[in-house]
N, C-alpha and C positions, 0 to 999 in steps of 0.2 A: 504494500500500500504506500502511495506517495504521501508524505507528510508535509512537504513543502518544496517549492522550486524558486530559484532566484537567478537573475541574470544581471550582469553589469558590463558596460562598455566604457572605455576611457581613451583619451588621447595620449599616446606615448610621449609626444613632445612636452606635455605637461610635467612629466617626470624627469626631464633633462636636468632641471635645477636641483633635483633630489640626489643625483648620482654621487656627489661628493660631500653631502651634508650628513655627517654621522649622527647628529642629534635627531634629525627626521628619520633616518634609517632605524635607529634604536627605538623610536617611538612607535613606528608602524610595522616593523618587520622583526621576525624572530632571528636570533643570532645565527641559526643554521642557514638562513637566507642571506648568504654572504655576498652573492653576486650583486653588483651595484649599477648595471647599465639600465637605461630608461625602459627598454622593452621588458626586461625581467621585472623591474619594480612595478610597472603598469599592470602587467598580467597578474601578479601576485596581489596587488591592491584590489583589482577588479574581482578576484576570487573571494577575497575577504568581504567585500561589499555584497557580492552575490550570495554568500553564505548568510549574511545578516538578513537579507531579503527572504531567503528560504525559511529562516527561523521565524520571520514575521516580527522581529523585535527591533530591527534597525541595529545600530551599533551599541545600544544600551547593554550594559552588563558584559560586554566583550572587550577584551584588551587585544588589539590587533597584533601586538608583539608576542602574544601567547598562542597565536595561530601560525602554523608553519606549513607552507606548501612545498612538498618534497616530490621526488620522482622515483618510481619503482625501477626495477632493473630493465624494463622495456621502455622507460621514458614516460609512463603514464603518471599524470599528476595525482597527488592525494593529500589530504589534510592530516596534520598532526596537531593535537591540542594539548596545552599545558596550563598549569595554574588554575585560577578561578574559571577561566574560559572552558577548560576541560569539564568542570562541574556543570556549567550551564549547558553544554552540549549533551552531556550524559543525561541530564534531567529531561531533555527533549525526547529521549527514547528512540532515537534514530539508529537503526541497525546498520545502515550503510549510508555513507555520504559520498555521492558521485560528483566528480569534478571534471569539467572539460575546459581547456584554455586554447585560445587561438589569437593570432595577431596578423594584421595585414596593413601595409602602409603605415599610417599614423594611428591605427586603432588596435586596441587589445580588448578581448572579450572573455568573460568567464561565465559558465553555466553550471549551476549546482542543483542536484536533486537529493532531497532527504527521503530515505526509504525506511519505512517502519516494519 
């Protein structure tokens, strides 16, 4: 059963100024998300926004730096949750959190499905 869906699209160029700003990186990204180019940052930020939309809560009660987007051995993206954000996600009772990322030109998009 689908518990929630979320999608977010963002302009990659918006994240150019974030590339070398450690303060912003630490605020919005998990320490495992160490790559700092604009395309990477934009797609990860879109994923976190799409997740908040799928939850139906917006960014309330979520710390973006406690959400990490990693890749499995085949390159498929997936979420890892830490701290209080892990508790919030667990309380939602989603058995699976599906994530798809894409980018083209100056756009990055993320799509999330929460499955119960």
